[in-house]
C-alpha positions in Angstrom: 78.4 -71.0 110.2 79.8 -68.3 112.5 76.4 -67.2 113.8 72.9 -65.9 113.2 71.2 -62.6 112.6 67.8 -61.7 114.1 66.1 -58.5 112.8 63.2 -57.5 115.0 60.9 -54.6 113.8 58.4 -53.2 116.2 55.2 -51.8 114.6 53.0 -49.8 116.9 50.7 -46.8 117.0 48.2 -46.0 119.8 44.5 -45.9 119.0 44.0 -42.7 117.1 41.0 -43.4 114.9 38.2 -40.9 115.7 40.5 -39.0 118.0 41.7 -36.0 116.0 43.3 -35.8 112.5 46.1 -33.3 112.2 48.5 -32.4 113.7 47.8 -35.3 116.2 45.5 -38.1 115.4 44.5 -40.2 112.4 47.3 -38.6 110.2 49.8 -40.5 112.4 48.3 -43.8 111.3 47.9 -42.8 107.6 51.4 -41.5 107.4 52.8 -44.6 108.9 50.9 -46.8 106.5 52.1 -44.8 103.5 55.7 -44.3 104.6 56.4 -47.6 106.5 53.9 -50.4 106.0 53.3 -50.3 102.3 57.0 -49.9 101.5 58.0 -52.7 104.0 55.4 -55.0 102.4 56.7 -54.2 99.0 60.3 -55.0 100.2 59.2 -58.2 101.9 57.4 -59.5 98.8 60.3 -58.6 96.6 62.6 -60.5 99.0 60.3 -63.5 98.9 60.1 -63.4 95.1 63.9 -63.4 95.0 64.1 -66.3 97.4 66.1 -64.3 100.0 66.2 -65.7 103.6 64.4 -62.7 105.1 63.3 -64.1 108.5 62.1 -60.8 109.9 60.4 -60.9 113.3 57.8 -58.3 112.8 55.7 -56.9 115.7 52.3 -55.7 114.9 50.8 -54.6 118.2 47.2 -55.7 118.9 46.0 -52.1 118.9 47.7 -51.4 115.6 46.0 -54.6 114.2 42.7 -53.2 115.3 43.3 -50.0 113.4 44.6 -51.5 110.2 41.5 -53.7 110.1 39.1 -50.9 110.7 36.7 -49.7 107.9 37.6 -46.2 109.1 41.2 -46.8 108.3 40.5 -48.3 104.9 38.4 -45.3 103.6 40.4 -42.7 105.4 43.7 -43.9 104.1 42.6 -43.8 100.5 41.4 -40.2 101.0 44.7 -39.4 102.6 46.7 -40.7 99.7 44.4 -39.0 97.2 45.0 -35.7 99.0 48.7 -36.2 98.8 48.6 -36.9 95.1 46.7 -33.7 94.6 49.2 -31.8 96.7 52.1 -33.2 94.7 50.4 -32.3 91.4 49.8 -28.8 92.7 53.4 -28.5 93.8 54.5 -29.5 90.3 52.5 -26.8 88.7 53.7 -24.2 91.2 57.4 -25.2 90.8 57.0 -25.1 87.0 55.6 -21.6 87.2 58.7 -20.6 89.2 61.0 -22.2 86.6 62.4 -24.7 89.1 62.5 -27.8 86.9 64.2 -30.0 89.5 61.6 -29.5 92.1 58.9 -29.9 89.5 60.4 -33.3 88.7 60.6 -34.3 92.3 56.9 -33.4 92.8 56.0 -35.5 89.8 57.9 -38.4 91.3 56.0 -38.0 94.5 52.7 -38.1 92.6 53.8 -41.3 90.8 54.9 -42.9 94.0 51.7 -42.1 95.8 49.5 -43.2 92.9 51.4 -46.5 92.9 50.6 -46.8 96.6 46.9 -46.4 95.9 47.2 -49.2 93.4 49.2 -51.3 95.8 46.6 -50.8 98.6 43.8 -51.7 96.2 45.6 -54.9 95.1 45.5 -56.0 98.7 41.8 -55.3 98.8 42.4 -52.6 101.4 43.9 -55.1 103.8 47.3 -54.4 105.3 47.2 -57.4 107.7 46.4 -60.3 105.4 49.6 -59.8 103.2 51.7 -60.1 106.4 49.9 -63.3 107.5 50.5 -64.7 104.0 54.3 -64.1 104.4 54.1 -66.0 107.7 52.4 -68.9 106.0 55.2 -68.9 103.4 57.8 -69.1 106.1 59.2 -65.7 105.2 58.7 -63.8 108.5 57.4 -64.2 112.0 54.7 -62.0 113.5 55.0 -60.9 117.2 52.2 -59.9 119.6 52.5 -57.4 122.5 50.4 -55.9 125.3 46.9 -55.0 124.1 47.4 -51.3 124.1 51.2 -51.1 124.7 50.7 -50.8 128.5 53.9 -50.1 130.4 54.2 -53.2 132.4 56.7 -52.2 135.1 54.4 -49.4 136.4 51.0 -51.1 136.1 49.6 -51.3 139.6 47.7 -54.6 139.8 48.8 -58.0 138.5 45.3 -58.5 137.3 45.6 -55.5 135.0 49.0 -56.4 133.8 47.7 -59.9 133.0 44.7 -58.5 131.2 47.0 -56.5 128.9 48.8 -59.8 128.0 45.7 -61.8 127.5 43.8 -59.2 125.5 46.9 -58.7 123.4 47.4 -62.4 122.6 43.7 -62.9 121.9 43.5 -59.9 119.6 46.7 -61.0 117.7 45.2 -64.5 117.3 41.9 -63.1 116.0 43.7 -61.0 113.3 46.6 -63.4 112.4 44.8 -66.7 112.5 47.4 -68.1 114.9 48.6 -67.3 118.4 52.2 -65.8 118.4 54.7 -67.4 120.8 57.0 -64.4 120.6 56.2 -60.9 121.8 57.6 -57.4 121.9 57.6 -55.9 125.4 56.3 -52.4 125.2 59.3 -50.1 125.4 61.4 -53.3 126.0 60.4 -52.7 129.6 60.9 -55.6 132.1 60.0 -55.9 135.7 61.1 -58.8 138.0 58.9 -60.3 140.7 59.0 -59.0 144.2 58.1 -56.2 146.5 57.4 -52.8 144.9 56.4 -49.4 145.9 53.7 -47.9 143.6 54.7 -44.6 142.2 51.4 -42.8 143.1 48.3 -43.0 145.3 49.3 -46.0 147.3 51.9 -45.6 150.1 52.6 -49.2 151.0 54.7 -51.8 149.1 53.1 -54.7 147.4 54.2 -58.0 145.9 53.9 -58.3 142.2 54.5 -60.9 139.5 57.3 -60.7 137.0 56.7 -59.9 133.4 58.2 -63.2 132.1 55.8 -65.2 134.3 52.8 -63.3 133.1 53.7 -64.1 129.5 55.0 -67.7 130.1 51.7 -68.6 131.7 50.0 -67.7 128.4 52.4 -69.8 126.2 54.9 -67.1 125.2 58.5 -68.3 124.9 60.5 -65.3 123.7 60.9 -61.6 123.8 63.6 -58.9 123.4 65.2 -56.7 126.1 67.8 -54.0 126.0 71.5 -54.7 126.3 72.0 -53.6 129.9 69.4 -56.1 131.2 71.3 -59.1 130.0 74.7 -57.6 130.9 73.4 -56.9 134.4 71.7 -60.2 134.9 72.4 -62.6 137.7 73.5 -66.1 136.6 71.4 -68.8 138.3 71.7 -72.1 136.5 72.9 -74.0 133.4 70.2 -75.7 131.5 70.3 -78.6 129.0 66.6 -78.4 128.1 65.5 -80.7 130.9 67.7 -80.3 134.0 68.8 -77.0 135.6 72.0 -77.1 137.6 72.9 -74.2 140.0 75.8 -72.0 139.1 78.4 -71.5 141.9 79.1 -67.9 142.9 81.6 -66.3 140.6 81.7 -69.0 137.9 80.1 -66.7 135.3 83.0 -64.3 135.7 85.6 -66.8 134.5 83.5 -69.3 132.5 83.9 -67.4 129.2 83.0 -70.4 127.0 79.5 -70.4 128.3 79.2 -66.7 127.3 77.3 -65.6 130.3 75.6 -62.2 130.1 76.5 -61.8 126.5 74.0 -59.9 124.3 74.9 -62.4 121.5 73.5 -65.3 123.5 69.9 -66.2 124.4 69.2 -66.7 128.1 66.4 -68.5 129.8 64.6 -66.3 132.4 64.4 -67.2 136.1 61.6 -65.8 138.3 60.8 -66.7 141.8 63.4 -69.5 141.7 61.9 -71.2 138.6 63.5 -71.5 135.2 60.7 -70.4 132.9 60.1 -71.9 129.4 60.9 -68.4 128.1 64.1 -67.0 126.7 65.3 -63.5 125.9 67.6 -61.9 123.3 69.2 -58.6 124.0 69.9 -55.7 121.5 73.4 -55.8 120.1 74.5 -52.1 120.3 77.5 -52.4 118.0 75.2 -53.3 115.2 72.0 -51.4 115.9 73.8 -48.1 116.5 74.8 -48.2 112.8 71.1 -47.3 112.1 69.8 -45.3 115.0 72.8 -43.4 116.2 72.6 -39.6 115.7 76.3 -39.5 115.3 77.2 -42.4 113.1 73.9 -43.7 111.9 73.3 -44.2 108.2 70.2 -42.1 108.0 72.3 -39.0 108.7 74.1 -39.4 105.4 73.8 -36.1 103.4 72.4 -37.9 100.3 69.2 -39.1 102.1 65.8 -37.3 102.2 65.6 -34.8 105.0 62.7 -35.7 107.3 62.2 -32.4 109.1 61.8 -30.0 106.1 58.5 -29.8 104.3 57.1 -27.7 101.5 54.3 -25.8 103.4 52.6 -26.6 106.6 51.5 -30.2 105.8 53.6 -30.5 102.6 55.9 -33.0 101.0 59.6 -33.3 101.3 62.0 -32.1 98.6 65.3 -31.6 100.3 68.2 -33.9 101.4 70.0 -34.1 104.7 73.0 -32.3 103.2 74.9 -32.3 106.5 74.0 -32.6 110.2 75.3 -29.1 110.7 73.0 -27.6 108.0 70.0 -25.7 109.3 66.6 -26.3 107.5 67.2 -23.2 105.4 70.5 -24.6 104.2 69.3 -27.9 102.9 70.1 -28.7 99.3 67.6 -30.3 96.9 67.1 -34.0 97.0 68.8 -36.0 94.2 67.3 -39.5 94.0 69.9 -40.8 91.6 72.5 -40.4 94.4 70.6 -42.7 96.7 71.1 -46.3 95.4 74.8 -46.1 95.8 74.5 -44.8 99.4 71.9 -47.6 100.2 74.1 -50.3 98.7 77.3 -49.2 100.5 75.5 -48.8 103.9 73.8 -52.2 103.6 77.1 -53.9 102.8 78.8 -52.1 105.7 75.9 -53.3 108.0 76.3 -56.9 106.9 80.0 -56.8 107.5 79.5 -55.2 110.9 77.2 -58.1 111.8 79.7 -60.6 110.5 82.7 -59.1 112.4 80.7 -59.0 115.6 79.8 -62.7 115.3 83.4 -63.5 114.4 84.7 -61.9 117.6 82.1 -63.7 119.7 83.1 -67.0 118.1 86.8 -66.4 118.6 86.2 -65.5 122.3 83.8 -68.3 123.2 84.0 -70.9 120.5 80.2 -70.6 120.1 78.2 -69.2 117.2 76.2 -66.2 118.6 73.1 -64.4 117.6 73.2 -60.7 116.7 69.8 -59.2 117.6 68.9 -55.9 116.0 65.6 -54.5 117.3 64.2 -51.3 115.8 60.9 -49.3 115.7 59.5 -50.2 112.3 58.7 -46.6 111.6 62.4 -45.8 111.5 62.3 -47.5 108.0 60.4 -45.3 105.6 58.9 -42.7 107.9 62.0 -41.3 109.7 64.4 -42.7 107.1 62.8 -42.6 103.7 65.2 -44.9 102.1 65.1 -47.4 105.1 63.0 -50.1 103.4 65.4 -50.2 100.4 68.2 -50.5 102.9 66.5 -53.6 104.4 66.2 -55.2 101.0 69.9 -54.7 100.3 70.7 -56.1 103.7 68.7 -59.2 102.9 70.6 -59.5 99.6 73.9 -59.0 101.4 73.0 -61.7 104.0 72.2 -64.1 101.2 75.7 -63.7 99.9 77.2 -64.5 103.3 76.6 -68.2 104.0 78.4 -68.0 107.3 75.7 -65.8 108.7 72.1 -67.2 108.9 69.1 -64.9 109.3 66.6 -66.3 111.8 63.4 -65.2 113.5 63.3 -64.5 117.2 61.5 -67.8 117.8 64.1 -69.7 115.8 66.9 -67.9 117.7 65.7 -69.3 121.1 64.4 -72.7 119.9 67.7 -74.4 120.4 71.0 -74.1 122.3 69.8 -71.9 125.2 71.9 -73.4 128.0 71.9 -70.8 130.7 69.3 -69.2 133.0 69.5 -65.8 134.6 67.5 -63.3 136.8 67.0 -60.1 134.9 67.1 -56.6 136.5 64.4 -54.1 136.0 64.7 -51.6 133.1 63.6 -50.4 129.6 65.2 -49.2 126.4 64.3 -45.6 127.2 66.6 -42.8 128.3 68.7 -43.9 131.2 67.6 -47.5 130.7 65.0 -47.0 133.4 61.4 -45.6 133.7 62.2 -41.9 133.7 60.6 -41.2 130.4 57.3 -42.7 131.7 57.5 -41.7 135.3 58.6 -38.2 136.3 57.2 -35.2 138.1 55.4 -34.0 135.0 53.6 -37.4 134.8 52.6 -37.9 138.4 49.0 -36.9 137.5 48.8 -39.6 134.9 49.7 -42.4 137.3 47.3 -41.1 139.9 44.5 -41.2 137.3 45.6 -44.6 136.0 45.9 -46.2 139.4 42.5 -44.9 140.6 41.0 -46.2 137.4 42.6 -49.7 138.1 41.4 -49.7 141.7 37.9 -48.7 140.9 37.5 -51.1 138.0 38.8 -54.1 139.9 36.7 -53.2 142.9 33.6 -53.4 140.7 34.8 -56.5 139.0 35.1 -58.3 142.4 32.0 -57.0 144.1 29.3 -57.4 141.5 27.8 -60.5 140.0 28.5 -59.6 136.4 28.8 -63.3 135.4 25.0 -63.8 135.9 23.9 -60.2 135.1 24.7 -59.5 131.4 23.5 -55.9 131.8 26.2 -55.3 134.3 28.8 -57.2 132.3 28.0 -55.0 129.2 28.9 -51.8 130.9 31.8 -53.2 133.0 33.3 -54.6 129.8 33.2 -51.1 128.2 34.9 -49.7 131.3 37.6 -52.4 130.8 38.2 -51.2 127.2 38.6 -47.7 128.3 41.0 -48.8 131.1 43.1 -50.7 128.5 43.2 -47.6 126.3 44.1 -45.4 129.3 47.1 -47.6 130.1 48.8 -47.0 126.7 52.4 -46.1 127.2 52.1 -43.6 124.4 50.3 -40.9 126.4 53.0 -40.4 129.1 55.6 -40.7 126.3 54.3 -37.9 124.1 54.0 -35.7 127.2 57.5 -36.5 128.6 59.2 -36.0 125.3 57.2 -32.9 124.4 56.0 -34.4 121.1 52.3 -33.9 121.7 51.7 -32.7 125.2 48.2 -31.4 124.6 47.1 -34.5 122.8 48.5 -36.8 125.5 46.7 -34.9 128.3 43.5 -34.9 126.3 43.6 -38.7 125.7 44.4 -39.5 129.3 41.6 -37.3 130.7 39.1 -38.6 128.1 39.7 -42.3 128.9 39.9 -41.8 132.6 36.6 -39.9 132.6 34.9 -42.6 130.5 36.0 -45.3 133.1 34.5 -43.2 135.9 31.2 -42.6 134.0 30.8 -46.2 133.0 31.5 -47.5 136.5 28.9 -45.1 137.9 26.5 -46.9 135.7 27.6 -50.3 137.0 27.0 -49.1 140.6 23.5 -47.7 139.6 22.5 -51.0 138.0 23.8 -53.1 140.8 21.8 -51.0 143.3 18.6 -51.2 141.2 18.7 -47.5 140.3 18.0 -45.9 137.0 21.2 -45.4 135.0 22.4 -41.8 134.9 22.0 -40.3 131.3 25.7 -39.4 131.4 26.5 -43.1 131.6 24.2 -43.9 128.6 25.8 -41.1 126.6 29.3 -42.2 127.5 28.5 -45.8 126.6 27.2 -44.7 123.1 30.2 -42.5 122.5 32.7 -45.1 123.5 31.1 -47.6 121.1 31.3 -45.0 118.4 34.9 -43.7 118.8 36.6 -46.7 120.4 35.3 -49.9 118.7 38.2 -52.0 119.8 38.5 -55.6 121.2 35.0 -56.7 120.2 35.6 -60.1 121.8 36.7 -58.5 125.2 36.3 -61.0 128.0 36.1 -59.9 131.6 37.8 -63.1 132.4 41.0 -61.5 131.2 41.2 -59.8 134.6 41.0 -63.0 136.6 
């Protein structure tokens, strides 16, 4: 064996049910289910049937699990697919009338594919979570947890709120999966070390805060993924044999190549506040992952693949191929599905060989078998890159033909042979490797609102006797739900990137206002006053549109 390969897929969407449909809202979820989750499930089951060593580490964020298990999703998704089938059939008629037989055939293929998805969904009993859990039980994949609503840890104000994101996330994953994951996906791969920190809004004095690894390790988590530069920029602290940690002399890591310090092909234990934690990290291997996501050399840019950006009509289906990166949307040629299998096969074989070559170089340099970690947003496969799921199946087949490379889950990758411990720097996998996507002048208003909501919620949590007054706990818990939803990293992301500025602002304002209204009710009850009707109305609306975390515990903020 020359090394191992760890594929990590991150599945996430913010809570969008009951919050708009198109262009922003529920259609995001339905589209992801049709273009990513059903195709990936089909691929995973095919791989299992073929006896392939799949070993995916698949992240389903807690808030995504809440949505996929919602009755609203189950009925809405069927209606969505049925609407697409009707659209495809209508397109076929229209293309036939125009005498365009190729587009007519493509439309008919769309109708067949979508009808098959209706049958696939029905065969699962309308359940997109249970089939993944079955694959875990069969030893085919590993499921990861995450923060409850994908809260961006490095910029959360209070440790209690950061801890609540962790606890709520793990409890929700356990409720849906039937087991408690010991590996997680850090939202935006964003890590913060412990120490003094200046809040980015509202508060003008520094404060001490806990590190992300400690927050997770305290809840039994033993592994997560970070971006390359965090491991390359780590400070070596100790060697570790599983029991004893020995300090590393200054400068040793620079010449001790056989230990492979700060290599993204090695797992590292994390040190925080001088303690070697029972938690290890793997870093993204850029040489390998760029083969998929790079805009310059990435496989999805091949001219034979389906063009993502061009649709037939405002909300229509896709009938054109990439053609070339230089071609404008008006210059795209018709899609030819028969050209695709050869492209998928050749790209998958190239990917497998790239992994093998990278592992071989590491082995030659260090004498150690390494781990190539390739983390991706799951929606890249199927949604952004239509042929992506078939690519992953061919990669699994290619890996099975390479006995020198062993596919492993994230947990398997860190379960043995982690012999060094480091302190990680702060950062994310966003632009610049820092927080600029989630914290800039355009987003100052968001952090002011989020921090004031944190402050006020924790003030009420500490001052009032909610443990012995269930009527207080009821409203305070609803305020906690809204605070968790407000903290989703998606809202600042869609504003900063310009993807859905209006929607992001609307969601931020709505959840912040709900926190305020509900906490007004807590204060009224605590003072013996009649609750303001606005609070009652807000409480009813929140229960209707945001029925998440039904087992929410106020103890999560302890």
